[in-house]
Each structure stands twice: as structure tokens, then as C-alpha cells.
All heavy atoms as a GROMACS GRO file, in nm:
protein
  588
    1MET      N    1   2.464   0.354   0.690
    1MET     CA    2   2.364   0.297   0.779
    1MET      C    3   2.344   0.149   0.736
    1MET      O    4   2.314   0.127   0.627
    1MET     CB    5   2.231   0.368   0.774
    1MET     CG    6   2.215   0.487   0.852
    1MET     SD    7   2.057   0.550   0.837
    1MET     CE    8   2.095   0.721   0.896
    2SER      N    9   2.354   0.074   0.840
    2SER     CA   10   2.332  -0.075   0.796
    2SER      C   11   2.189  -0.108   0.814
    2SER      O   12   2.124  -0.054   0.895
    2SER     CB   13   2.422  -0.166   0.887
    2SER     OG   14   2.354  -0.170   1.026
    3GLY      N   15   2.142  -0.202   0.722
    3GLY     CA   16   2.008  -0.246   0.737
    3GLY      C   17   1.906  -0.162   0.660
    3GLY      O   18   1.789  -0.194   0.651
    4CYS      N   19   1.945  -0.045   0.617
    4CYS     CA   20   1.852   0.040   0.543
    4CYS      C   21   1.831   0.007   0.395
    4CYS      O   22   1.740   0.038   0.330
    4CYS     CB   23   1.888   0.192   0.555
    4CYS     SG   24   1.855   0.244   0.719
    5GLY      N   25   1.939  -0.041   0.335
    5GLY     CA   26   1.930  -0.078   0.196
    5GLY      C   27   1.948   0.052   0.109
    5GLY      O   28   1.982   0.156   0.158
    6ALA      N   29   1.912   0.040  -0.016
    6ALA     CA   30   1.922   0.154  -0.101
    6ALA      C   31   1.819   0.269  -0.069
    6ALA      O   32   1.705   0.233  -0.043
    6ALA     CB   33   1.906   0.108  -0.251
    7ARG      N   34   1.864   0.387  -0.085
    7ARG     CA   35   1.768   0.501  -0.066
    7ARG      C   36   1.709   0.540  -0.198
    7ARG      O   37   1.777   0.530  -0.300
    7ARG     CB   38   1.839   0.617  -0.005
    7ARG     CG   39   1.889   0.582   0.131
    7ARG     CD   40   1.947   0.700   0.210
    7ARG     NE   41   2.040   0.783   0.138
    7ARG     CZ   42   2.114   0.878   0.195
    7ARG    NH1   43   2.094   0.905   0.326
    7ARG    NH2   44   2.193   0.949   0.120
    8THR      N   45   1.586   0.592  -0.194
    8THR     CA   46   1.514   0.627  -0.314
    8THR      C   47   1.484   0.772  -0.306
    8THR      O   48   1.446   0.822  -0.196
    8THR     CB   49   1.381   0.546  -0.317
    8THR    OG1   50   1.421   0.404  -0.314
    8THR    CG2   51   1.305   0.569  -0.447
    9THR      N   52   1.489   0.848  -0.416
    9THR     CA   53   1.441   0.986  -0.418
    9THR      C   54   1.292   0.993  -0.389
    9THR      O   55   1.214   0.919  -0.440
    9THR     CB   56   1.468   1.047  -0.562
    9THR    OG1   57   1.610   1.025  -0.586
    9THR    CG2   58   1.430   1.191  -0.561
   10LEU      N   59   1.269   1.083  -0.301
   10LEU     CA   60   1.129   1.104  -0.256
   10LEU      C   61   1.052   1.198  -0.351
   10LEU      O   62   1.100   1.308  -0.378
   10LEU     CB   63   1.128   1.176  -0.117
   10LEU     CG   64   0.994   1.208  -0.055
   10LEU    CD1   65   0.910   1.088  -0.038
   10LEU    CD2   66   1.015   1.278   0.078
   11HIS      N   67   0.947   1.147  -0.402
   11HIS     CA   68   0.863   1.225  -0.504
   11HIS      C   69   0.735   1.252  -0.435
   11HIS      O   70   0.680   1.184  -0.374
   11HIS     CB   71   0.839   1.144  -0.631
   11HIS     CG   72   0.961   1.112  -0.713
   11HIS    ND1   73   1.018   1.192  -0.802
   11HIS    CD2   74   1.039   1.005  -0.704
   11HIS    CE1   75   1.121   1.147  -0.847
   11HIS    NE2   76   1.145   1.022  -0.798
   12SER      N   77   0.685   1.374  -0.462
   12SER     CA   78   0.550   1.415  -0.430
   12SER      C   79   0.480   1.459  -0.550
   12SER      O   80   0.550   1.508  -0.646
   12SER     CB   81   0.547   1.513  -0.308
   12SER     OG   82   0.591   1.637  -0.364
   13PRO      N   83   0.354   1.478  -0.556
   13PRO     CA   84   0.283   1.512  -0.680
   13PRO      C   85   0.327   1.650  -0.726
   13PRO      O   86   0.335   1.666  -0.853
   13PRO     CB   87   0.134   1.518  -0.633
   13PRO     CG   88   0.125   1.418  -0.522
   13PRO     CD   89   0.261   1.428  -0.448
   14SER      N   90   0.362   1.742  -0.638
   14SER     CA   91   0.396   1.869  -0.682
   14SER      C   92   0.541   1.909  -0.666
   14SER      O   93   0.587   2.014  -0.724
   14SER     CB   94   0.315   1.974  -0.608
   14SER     OG   95   0.346   1.966  -0.467
   15THR      N   96   0.620   1.833  -0.595
   15THR     CA   97   0.752   1.873  -0.569
   15THR      C   98   0.849   1.744  -0.580
   15THR      O   99   0.815   1.640  -0.529
   15THR     CB  100   0.763   1.930  -0.425
   15THR    OG1  101   0.666   2.033  -0.418
   15THR    CG2  102   0.900   1.993  -0.403
   16LEU      N  103   0.969   1.765  -0.622
   16LEU     CA  104   1.074   1.677  -0.609
   16LEU      C  105   1.170   1.719  -0.501
   16LEU      O  106   1.227   1.825  -0.501
   16LEU     CB  107   1.157   1.668  -0.748
   16LEU     CG  108   1.279   1.565  -0.743
   16LEU    CD1  109   1.233   1.429  -0.720
   16LEU    CD2  110   1.347   1.577  -0.872
   17LEU      N  111   1.168   1.638  -0.400
   17LEU     CA  112   1.255   1.666  -0.277
   17LEU      C  113   1.386   1.601  -0.292
   17LEU      O  114   1.397   1.485  -0.327
   17LEU     CB  115   1.187   1.620  -0.160
   17LEU     CG  116   1.038   1.673  -0.126
   17LEU    CD1  117   0.978   1.604   0.003
   17LEU    CD2  118   1.047   1.826  -0.106
   18ASP      N  119   1.497   1.677  -0.276
   18ASP     CA  120   1.629   1.624  -0.291
   18ASP      C  121   1.680   1.563  -0.166
   18ASP      O  122   1.784   1.503  -0.168
   18ASP     CB  123   1.724   1.727  -0.352
   18ASP     CG  124   1.735   1.853  -0.262
   18ASP    OD1  125   1.675   1.857  -0.156
   18ASP    OD2  126   1.808   1.946  -0.307
   19SER      N  127   1.620   1.582  -0.052
   19SER     CA  128   1.660   1.530   0.073
   19SER      C  129   1.601   1.394   0.089
   19SER      O  130   1.488   1.371   0.066
   19SER     CB  131   1.621   1.619   0.188
   19SER     OG  132   1.666   1.556   0.306
   20LEU      N  133   1.682   1.302   0.142
   20LEU     CA  134   1.629   1.163   0.165
   20LEU      C  135   1.626   1.134   0.316
   20LEU      O  136   1.598   1.026   0.356
   20LEU     CB  137   1.726   1.061   0.094
   20LEU     CG  138   1.731   1.081  -0.050
   20LEU    CD1  139   1.841   0.983  -0.107
   20LEU    CD2  140   1.608   1.038  -0.112
   21LEU      N  141   1.649   1.236   0.402
   21LEU     CA  142   1.645   1.226   0.545
   21LEU      C  143   1.537   1.313   0.602
   21LEU      O  144   1.512   1.417   0.555
   21LEU     CB  145   1.777   1.267   0.611
   21LEU     CG  146   1.899   1.190   0.560
   21LEU    CD1  147   2.027   1.249   0.620
   21LEU    CD2  148   1.880   1.044   0.593
   22VAL      N  149   1.464   1.255   0.702
   22VAL     CA  150   1.363   1.332   0.772
   22VAL      C  151   1.400   1.333   0.926
   22VAL      O  152   1.461   1.242   0.968
   22VAL     CB  153   1.228   1.280   0.753
   22VAL    CG1  154   1.188   1.301   0.602
   22VAL    CG2  155   1.206   1.135   0.782
   23GLN      N  156   1.354   1.430   1.000
   23GLN     CA  157   1.373   1.442   1.134
   23GLN      C  158   1.236   1.432   1.205
   23GLN      O  159   1.143   1.498   1.168
   23GLN     CB  160   1.435   1.572   1.180
   23GLN     CG  161   1.472   1.582   1.325
   23GLN     CD  162   1.553   1.698   1.356
   23GLN    OE1  163   1.582   1.785   1.274
   23GLN    NE2  164   1.604   1.707   1.476
   24THR      N  165   1.228   1.351   1.306
   24THR     CA  166   1.104   1.334   1.377
   24THR      C  167   1.071   1.451   1.468
   24THR      O  168   1.160   1.511   1.527
   24THR     CB  169   1.105   1.201   1.464
   24THR    OG1  170   1.209   1.204   1.559
   24THR    CG2  171   1.129   1.082   1.370
   25LEU      N  172   0.949   1.483   1.482
   25LEU     CA  173   0.890   1.597   1.558
   25LEU      C  174   0.864   1.560   1.704
   25LEU      O  175   0.846   1.647   1.790
   25LEU     CB  176   0.780   1.657   1.492
   25LEU     CG  177   0.799   1.721   1.350
   25LEU    CD1  178   0.668   1.759   1.288
   25LEU    CD2  179   0.900   1.831   1.364
   26HIS      N  180   0.838   1.437   1.727
   26HIS     CA  181   0.793   1.382   1.858
   26HIS      C  182   0.827   1.239   1.879
   26HIS      O  183   0.866   1.177   1.786
   26HIS     CB  184   0.645   1.410   1.880
   26HIS     CG  185   0.558   1.356   1.772
   26HIS    ND1  186   0.518   1.225   1.777
   26HIS    CD2  187   0.507   1.411   1.660
   26HIS    CE1  188   0.446   1.195   1.663
   26HIS    NE2  189   0.442   1.305   1.593
   27HIS      N  190   0.803   1.191   2.002
   27HIS     CA  191   0.819   1.055   2.034
   27HIS      C  192   0.698   0.981   1.980
   27HIS      O  193   0.590   1.028   1.987
   27HIS     CB  194   0.835   1.040   2.180
   27HIS     CG  195   0.832   0.890   2.227
   27HIS    ND1  196   0.942   0.803   2.223
   27HIS    CD2  197   0.731   0.823   2.280
   27HIS    CE1  198   0.906   0.691   2.267
   27HIS    NE2  199   0.775   0.692   2.309
   28ARG      N  200   0.722   0.859   1.931
   28ARG     CA  201   0.609   0.771   1.883
   28ARG      C  202   0.634   0.630   1.911
   28ARG      O  203   0.737   0.576   1.862
   28ARG     CB  204   0.578   0.794   1.739
   28ARG     CG  205   0.456   0.717   1.686
   28ARG     CD  206   0.420   0.762   1.543
   28ARG     NE  207   0.293   0.708   1.507
   28ARG     CZ  208   0.280   0.595   1.435
   28ARG    NH1  209   0.380   0.539   1.398
   28ARG    NH2  210   0.161   0.549   1.399
   29LEU      N  211   0.551   0.564   1.984
   29LEU     CA  212   0.561   0.420   2.011
   29LEU      C  213   0.458   0.353   1.911
   29LEU      O  214   0.345   0.366   1.937
   29LEU     CB  215   0.532   0.385   2.156
   29LEU     CG  216   0.542   0.237   2.189
   29LEU    CD1  217   0.683   0.190   2.171
   29LEU    CD2  218   0.505   0.220   2.343
   30ALA      N  219   0.513   0.286   1.818
   30ALA     CA  220   0.424   0.215   1.719
   30ALA      C  221   0.342   0.110   1.786
   30ALA      O  222   0.385   0.028   1.856
   30ALA     CB  223   0.504   0.161   1.610
   31THR      N  224   0.210   0.118   1.759
   31THR     CA  225   0.115   0.021   1.813
   31THR      C  226   0.066  -0.070   1.703
   31THR      O  227   0.007  -0.173   1.727
   31THR     CB  228  -0.003   0.087   1.888
   31THR    OG1  229  -0.067   0.177   1.794
   31THR    CG2  230   0.042   0.155   2.006
   32ASP      N  231   0.081  -0.032   1.580
   32ASP     CA  232   0.036  -0.109   1.465
   32ASP      C  233   0.154  -0.188   1.404
   32ASP      O  234   0.271  -0.134   1.395
   32ASP     CB  235  -0.022  -0.017   1.350
   32ASP     CG  236  -0.148   0.044   1.398
   32ASP    OD1  237  -0.222  -0.015   1.473
   32ASP    OD2  238  -0.173   0.160   1.357
   33ASN      N  239   0.131  -0.311   1.361
   33ASN     CA  240   0.233  -0.391   1.295
   33ASN      C  241   0.285  -0.324   1.167
   33ASN      O  242   0.202  -0.268   1.094
   33ASN     CB  243   0.178  -0.529   1.264
   33ASN     CG  244   0.280  -0.629   1.242
   33ASN    OD1  245   0.389  -0.614   1.282
   33ASN    ND2  246   0.248  -0.745   1.180
   34GLY      N  247   0.413  -0.321   1.149
   34GLY     CA  248   0.462  -0.260   1.025
   34GLY      C  249   0.495  -0.117   1.040
   34GLY      O  250   0.547  -0.047   0.947
   35HIS      N  251   0.462  -0.051   1.154
   35HIS     CA  252   0.501   0.096   1.180
   35HIS      C  253   0.629   0.102   1.261
   35HIS      O  254   0.671   0.008   1.329
   35HIS     CB  255   0.396   0.164   1.254
   35HIS     CG  256   0.263   0.184   1.174
   35HIS    ND1  257   0.214   0.306   1.153
   35HIS    CD2  258   0.192   0.092   1.099
   35HIS    CE1  259   0.109   0.299   1.071
   35HIS    NE2  260   0.094   0.158   1.037
   36LEU      N  261   0.698   0.216   1.250
   36LEU     CA  262   0.829   0.240   1.313
   36LEU      C  263   0.812   0.324   1.438
   36LEU      O  264   0.742   0.429   1.437
   36LEU     CB  265   0.916   0.309   1.215
   36LEU     CG  266   1.064   0.324   1.245
   36LEU    CD1  267   1.131   0.192   1.264
   36LEU    CD2  268   1.130   0.411   1.143
   37SER      N  269   0.874   0.278   1.548
   37SER     CA  270   0.880   0.355   1.674
   37SER      C  271   1.002   0.453   1.660
   37SER      O  272   1.105   0.412   1.598
   37SER     CB  273   0.900   0.269   1.794
   37SER     OG  274   0.787   0.193   1.814
   38PHE      N  275   0.997   0.569   1.714
   38PHE     CA  276   1.111   0.659   1.717
   38PHE      C  277   1.092   0.764   1.831
   38PHE      O  278   0.994   0.772   1.892
   38PHE     CB  279   1.114   0.732   1.581
   38PHE     CG  280   0.975   0.795   1.535
   38PHE    CD1  281   0.940   0.914   1.586
   38PHE    CD2  282   0.902   0.729   1.438
   38PHE    CE1  283   0.821   0.970   1.540
   38PHE    CE2  284   0.786   0.786   1.403
   38PHE     CZ  285   0.743   0.907   1.450
   39ASN      N  286   1.206   0.833   1.855
   39ASN     CA  287   1.210   0.939   1.963
   39ASN      C  288   1.214   1.072   1.889
   39ASN      O  289   1.254   1.086   1.769
   39ASN     CB  290   1.340   0.919   2.041
   39ASN     CG  291   1.330   0.800   2.130
   39ASN    OD1  292   1.231   0.778   2.195
   39ASN    ND2  293   1.429   0.716   2.123
   40ARG      N  294   1.179   1.178   1.959
   40ARG     CA  295   1.186   1.313   1.910
   40ARG      C  296   1.328   1.349   1.867
   40ARG      O  297   1.428   1.316   1.934
   40ARG     CB  298   1.140   1.405   2.014
   40ARG     CG  299   1.145   1.550   1.964
   40ARG     CD  300   1.093   1.653   2.068
   40ARG     NE  301   1.105   1.779   2.008
   40ARG     CZ  302   1.062   1.894   2.069
   40ARG    NH1  303   1.010   1.883   2.187
   40ARG    NH2  304   1.075   2.009   2.008
   41GLY      N  305   1.343   1.397   1.747
   41GLY     CA  306   1.479   1.440   1.697
   41GLY      C  307   1.554   1.330   1.624
   41GLY      O  308   1.659   1.356   1.569
   42ASP      N  309   1.503   1.207   1.616
   42ASP     CA  310   1.568   1.103   1.538
   42ASP      C  311   1.574   1.136   1.390
   42ASP      O  312   1.484   1.201   1.335
   42ASP     CB  313   1.494   0.972   1.554
   42ASP     CG  314   1.516   0.899   1.677
   42ASP    OD1  315   1.609   0.940   1.759
   42ASP    OD2  316   1.444   0.798   1.714
   43ILE      N  317   1.681   1.107   1.328
   43ILE     CA  318   1.693   1.125   1.178
   43ILE      C  319   1.666   1.000   1.117
   43ILE      O  320   1.736   0.890   1.145
   43ILE     CB  321   1.834   1.176   1.153
   43ILE    CG1  322   1.876   1.303   1.227
   43ILE    CG2  323   1.847   1.198   0.996
   43ILE    CD1  324   1.773   1.419   1.202
   44LEU      N  325   1.565   0.985   1.026
   44LEU     CA  326   1.532   0.858   0.953
   44LEU      C  327   1.562   0.878   0.812
   44LEU      O  328   1.557   0.979   0.747
   44LEU     CB  329   1.380   0.845   0.978
   44LEU     CG  330   1.318   0.849   1.114
   44LEU    CD1  331   1.164   0.838   1.103
   44LEU    CD2  332   1.387   0.748   1.204
   45THR      N  333   1.593   0.759   0.757
   45THR     CA  334   1.617   0.750   0.606
   45THR      C  335   1.498   0.715   0.538
   45THR      O  336   1.425   0.621   0.574
   45THR     CB  337   1.721   0.648   0.574
   45THR    OG1  338   1.850   0.675   0.650
   45THR    CG2  339   1.759   0.636   0.427
   46VAL      N  340   1.452   0.799   0.440
   46VAL     CA  341   1.325   0.770   0.365
   46VAL      C  342   1.363   0.665   0.258
   46VAL      O  343   1.453   0.679   0.180
   46VAL     CB  344   1.276   0.892   0.300
   46VAL    CG1  345   1.160   0.857   0.210
   46VAL    CG2  346   1.241   0.997   0.401
   47VAL      N  347   1.286   0.552   0.259
   47VAL     CA  348   1.309   0.447   0.169
   47VAL      C  349   1.216   0.467   0.046
   47VAL      O  350   1.263   0.460  -0.067
   47VAL     CB  351   1.276   0.302   0.230
   47VAL    CG1  352   1.297   0.193   0.127
   47VAL    CG2  353   1.373   0.290   0.346
   48VAL      N  354   1.092   0.504   0.079
   48VAL     CA  355   0.995   0.518  -0.037
   48VAL      C  356   0.873   0.588   0.015
   48VAL      O  357   0.832   0.583   0.131
   48VAL     CB  358   0.954   0.382  -0.104
   48VAL    CG1  359   0.872   0.296  -0.015
   48VAL    CG2  360   0.888   0.407  -0.232
   49GLU      N  361   0.814   0.671  -0.072
   49GLU     CA  362   0.686   0.733  -0.039
   49GLU      C  363   0.575   0.632  -0.060
   49GLU      O  364   0.563   0.579  -0.170
   49GLU     CB  365   0.661   0.851  -0.129
   49GLU     CG  366   0.536   0.922  -0.118
   49GLU     CD  367   0.518   1.039  -0.210
   49GLU    OE1  368   0.583   1.042  -0.316
   49GLU    OE2  369   0.426   1.121  -0.182
   50VAL      N  370   0.499   0.604   0.045
   50VAL     CA  371   0.388   0.504   0.037
   50VAL      C  372   0.265   0.562  -0.018
   50VAL      O  373   0.215   0.514  -0.112
   50VAL     CB  374   0.368   0.437   0.177
   50VAL    CG1  375   0.250   0.344   0.167
   50VAL    CG2  376   0.482   0.375   0.227
   51ASP      N  377   0.220   0.676   0.038
   51ASP     CA  378   0.101   0.745  -0.009
   51ASP      C  379   0.102   0.879   0.051
   51ASP      O  380   0.210   0.925   0.100
   51ASP     CB  381  -0.029   0.667   0.028
   51ASP     CG  382  -0.052   0.643   0.176
   51ASP    OD1  383   0.003   0.719   0.260
   51ASP    OD2  384  -0.117   0.549   0.214
   52ASP      N  385  -0.008   0.952   0.047
   52ASP     CA  386  -0.009   1.098   0.096
   52ASP      C  387  -0.008   1.104   0.245
   52ASP      O  388   0.012   1.210   0.307
   52ASP     CB  389  -0.123   1.175   0.044
   52ASP     CG  390  -0.264   1.115   0.072
   52ASP    OD1  391  -0.265   0.999   0.116
   52ASP    OD2  392  -0.365   1.190   0.071
   53ARG      N  393  -0.015   0.991   0.321
   53ARG     CA  394  -0.007   0.989   0.463
   53ARG      C  395   0.108   0.926   0.526
   53ARG      O  396   0.151   0.957   0.642
   53ARG     CB  397  -0.134   0.922   0.522
   53ARG     CG  398  -0.262   0.986   0.492
   53ARG     CD  399  -0.388   0.919   0.550
   53ARG     NE  400  -0.366   0.903   0.688
   53ARG     CZ  401  -0.423   0.797   0.762
   53ARG    NH1  402  -0.491   0.703   0.690
   53ARG    NH2  403  -0.406   0.782   0.890
   54TYR      N  404   0.178   0.836   0.455
   54TYR     CA  405   0.291   0.758   0.514
   54TYR      C  406   0.412   0.761   0.425
   54TYR      O  407   0.399   0.759   0.302
   54TYR     CB  408   0.247   0.612   0.544
   54TYR     CG  409   0.148   0.607   0.653
   54TYR    CD1  410   0.011   0.592   0.630
   54TYR    CD2  411   0.194   0.606   0.789
   54TYR    CE1  412  -0.081   0.576   0.730
   54TYR    CE2  413   0.100   0.593   0.890
   54TYR     CZ  414  -0.035   0.584   0.866
   54TYR     OH  415  -0.127   0.573   0.967
   55LEU      N  416   0.526   0.747   0.499
   55LEU     CA  417   0.657   0.722   0.433
   55LEU      C  418   0.702   0.593   0.495
   55LEU      O  419   0.684   0.558   0.607
   55LEU     CB  420   0.764   0.832   0.474
   55LEU     CG  421   0.727   0.979   0.432
   55LEU    CD1  422   0.823   1.070   0.487
   55LEU    CD2  423   0.716   0.989   0.285
   56LEU      N  424   0.778   0.511   0.415
   56LEU     CA  425   0.851   0.400   0.462
   56LEU      C  426   0.989   0.446   0.493
   56LEU      O  427   1.056   0.501   0.401
   56LEU     CB  428   0.844   0.283   0.361
   56LEU     CG  429   0.923   0.155   0.399
   56LEU    CD1  430   0.852   0.097   0.521
   56LEU    CD2  431   0.934   0.063   0.288
   57CYS      N  432   1.030   0.433   0.617
   57CYS     CA  433   1.158   0.482   0.659
   57CYS      C  434   1.231   0.375   0.733
   57CYS      O  435   1.167   0.283   0.782
   57CYS     CB  436   1.143   0.606   0.762
   57CYS     SG  437   1.065   0.752   0.682
   58CYS      N  438   1.360   0.399   0.746
   58CYS     CA  439   1.444   0.304   0.838
   58CYS      C  440   1.534   0.382   0.929
   58CYS      O  441   1.560   0.501   0.905
   58CYS     CB  442   1.522   0.213   0.752
   58CYS     SG  443   1.648   0.287   0.650
   59HIS      N  444   1.558   0.325   1.042
   59HIS     CA  445   1.642   0.384   1.146
   59HIS      C  446   1.724   0.270   1.199
   59HIS      O  447   1.668   0.176   1.252
   59HIS     CB  448   1.545   0.445   1.256
   59HIS     CG  449   1.631   0.526   1.357
   59HIS    ND1  450   1.627   0.488   1.486
   59HIS    CD2  451   1.707   0.633   1.355
   59HIS    CE1  452   1.706   0.565   1.558
   59HIS    NE2  453   1.754   0.664   1.474
   60ASN      N  454   1.853   0.287   1.182
   60ASN     CA  455   1.949   0.178   1.210
   60ASN      C  456   1.906   0.051   1.146
   60ASN      O  457   1.899   0.053   1.015
   60ASN     CB  458   1.958   0.157   1.372
   60ASN     CG  459   2.003   0.286   1.441
   60ASN    OD1  460   2.099   0.351   1.383
   60ASN    ND2  461   1.954   0.310   1.552
   61ASP      N  462   1.863  -0.056   1.210
   61ASP     CA  463   1.832  -0.182   1.147
   61ASP      C  464   1.688  -0.211   1.145
   61ASP      O  465   1.641  -0.314   1.104
   61ASP     CB  466   1.903  -0.301   1.207
   61ASP     CG  467   1.862  -0.325   1.353
   61ASP    OD1  468   1.804  -0.227   1.416
   61ASP    OD2  469   1.892  -0.426   1.411
   62ARG      N  470   1.601  -0.101   1.176
   62ARG     CA  471   1.464  -0.116   1.176
   62ARG      C  472   1.398  -0.041   1.064
   62ARG      O  473   1.443   0.069   1.026
   62ARG     CB  474   1.404  -0.063   1.310
   62ARG     CG  475   1.451  -0.136   1.432
   62ARG     CD  476   1.401  -0.082   1.564
   62ARG     NE  477   1.461   0.058   1.576
   62ARG     CZ  478   1.392   0.167   1.595
   62ARG    NH1  479   1.262   0.165   1.602
   62ARG    NH2  480   1.448   0.283   1.614
   63LYS      N  481   1.285  -0.097   1.004
   63LYS     CA  482   1.223  -0.030   0.887
   63LYS      C  483   1.071  -0.035   0.922
   63LYS      O  484   1.018  -0.135   0.976
   63LYS     CB  485   1.252  -0.106   0.766
   63LYS     CG  486   1.204  -0.034   0.642
   63LYS     CD  487   1.231  -0.119   0.514
   63LYS     CE  488   1.378  -0.127   0.483
   63LYS     NZ  489   1.403  -0.188   0.359
   64GLY      N  490   0.996   0.078   0.885
   64GLY     CA  491   0.852   0.072   0.910
   64GLY      C  492   0.792   0.199   0.855
   64GLY      O  493   0.854   0.289   0.817
   65LEU      N  494   0.655   0.206   0.871
   65LEU     CA  495   0.584   0.323   0.820
   65LEU      C  496   0.586   0.431   0.926
   65LEU      O  497   0.590   0.407   1.050
   65LEU     CB  498   0.433   0.271   0.806
   65LEU     CG  499   0.413   0.178   0.692
   65LEU    CD1  500   0.257   0.135   0.689
   65LEU    CD2  501   0.447   0.235   0.555
   66VAL      N  502   0.599   0.557   0.872
   66VAL     CA  503   0.598   0.674   0.963
   66VAL      C  504   0.502   0.769   0.901
   66VAL      O  505   0.509   0.801   0.778
   66VAL     CB  506   0.748   0.737   0.951
   66VAL    CG1  507   0.745   0.864   1.027
   66VAL    CG2  508   0.846   0.639   1.012
   67PRO      N  509   0.417   0.826   0.991
   67PRO     CA  510   0.318   0.929   0.936
   67PRO      C  511   0.397   1.046   0.891
   67PRO      O  512   0.494   1.100   0.953
   67PRO     CB  513   0.234   0.969   1.059
   67PRO     CG  514   0.255   0.853   1.154
   67PRO     CD  515   0.389   0.797   1.130
   68ARG      N  516   0.356   1.108   0.772
   68ARG     CA  517   0.417   1.227   0.727
   68ARG      C  518   0.407   1.344   0.824
   68ARG      O  519   0.500   1.424   0.831
   68ARG     CB  520   0.354   1.271   0.593
   68ARG     CG  521   0.395   1.183   0.474
   68ARG     CD  522   0.321   1.239   0.354
   68ARG     NE  523   0.348   1.156   0.236
   68ARG     CZ  524   0.430   1.187   0.139
   68ARG    NH1  525   0.510   1.295   0.151
   68ARG    NH2  526   0.452   1.105   0.039
   69ALA      N  527   0.297   1.349   0.901
   69ALA     CA  528   0.285   1.460   0.993
   69ALA      C  529   0.373   1.450   1.111
   69ALA      O  530   0.386   1.549   1.188
   69ALA     CB  531   0.134   1.449   1.044
   70SER      N  532   0.447   1.346   1.129
   70SER     CA  533   0.546   1.328   1.237
   70SER      C  534   0.682   1.368   1.210
   70SER      O  535   0.770   1.356   1.292
   70SER     CB  536   0.543   1.175   1.281
   70SER     OG  537   0.419   1.137   1.331
   71VAL      N  538   0.705   1.404   1.076
   71VAL     CA  539   0.848   1.441   1.041
   71VAL      C  540   0.858   1.565   0.959
   71VAL      O  541   0.750   1.618   0.903
   71VAL     CB  542   0.908   1.323   0.961
   71VAL    CG1  543   0.915   1.190   1.037
   71VAL    CG2  544   0.832   1.300   0.825
   72ILE      N  545   0.976   1.620   0.948
   72ILE     CA  546   1.000   1.731   0.868
   72ILE      C  547   1.129   1.685   0.790
   72ILE      O  548   1.206   1.607   0.832
   72ILE     CB  549   1.033   1.861   0.941
   72ILE    CG1  550   1.142   1.853   1.042
   72ILE    CG2  551   0.901   1.909   1.012
   72ILE    CD1  552   1.181   1.981   1.109
   73ILE      N  553   1.153   1.749   0.672
   73ILE     CA  554   1.270   1.729   0.589
   73ILE      C  555   1.395   1.778   0.674
   73ILE      O  556   1.397   1.887   0.732
   73ILE     CB  557   1.263   1.804   0.457
   73ILE    CG1  558   1.146   1.753   0.373
   73ILE    CG2  559   1.398   1.787   0.382
   73ILE    CD1  560   1.146   1.611   0.344
   74HIS      N  561   1.495   1.692   0.678
   74HIS     CA  562   1.615   1.717   0.757
   74HIS      C  563   1.713   1.789   0.668
   74HIS      O  564   1.747   1.736   0.561
   74HIS     CB  565   1.673   1.593   0.814
   74HIS     CG  566   1.809   1.614   0.882
   74HIS    ND1  567   1.811   1.685   1.002
   74HIS    CD2  568   1.940   1.583   0.842
   74HIS    CE1  569   1.941   1.692   1.033
   74HIS    NE2  570   2.020   1.628   0.946
   75GLU      N  571   1.739   1.907   0.703
   75GLU     CA  572   1.850   1.989   0.628
   75GLU      C  573   1.986   1.958   0.679
   75GLU      O  574   2.013   1.986   0.801
   75GLU     CB  575   1.818   2.136   0.635
   75GLU     CG  576   1.682   2.181   0.590
   75GLU     CD  577   1.660   2.162   0.441
   75GLU    OE1  578   1.766   2.167   0.364
   75GLU    OE2  579   1.552   2.139   0.397
   76GLU      N  580   2.079   1.905   0.603
   76GLU     CA  581   2.206   1.863   0.645
   76GLU      C  582   2.299   1.989   0.655
   76GLU      O  583   2.294   2.079   0.583
   76GLU     CB  584   2.273   1.756   0.555
   76GLU     CG  585   2.189   1.631   0.568
   76GLU     CD  586   2.250   1.522   0.488
   76GLU    OE1  587   2.360   1.474   0.530
   76GLU    OE2  588   2.200   1.484   0.382
   0.00000   0.00000   0.00000
């Protein structure tokens, strides 16, 4: 994927997740600066865990914040 840069292992307080990809559960048009818009079913690359509410993800050449509640871990 171009524009995404290096991927980082996603850490959570209780679990080490080995997947670096997430799949979106619904369509979202970002209204806040720095957030990422996406369609249902998009596969996003996790760049870094921001906090317990947001992930920094990229999709193609775009990067932005994605609510954790909007995605599930993508099983390849």
C-alpha cells in the first residue's frame, strides 16, 4: 500500500493483537479534521493505537483517526 508507511504492532492493555488490518463495520463520513472517511467493508491498515477510543489508520494514500467501535480485526 502506498502512502501508509510502516505498520506497527497493535497493543492493547490486555492483549497483543497480531493482525494489523481492520475491517470497517459501516460507512462513515468524517466531519472532524484529522479523522478518516471510509465505506462499509473497507480494509484499513492500523498505524498506531492512539487511545482506548481511536486508532490511527490509513487507507490507500489517506491517513486519519478511526473510532475503535467502527472496526473489527480483519482475519486474512
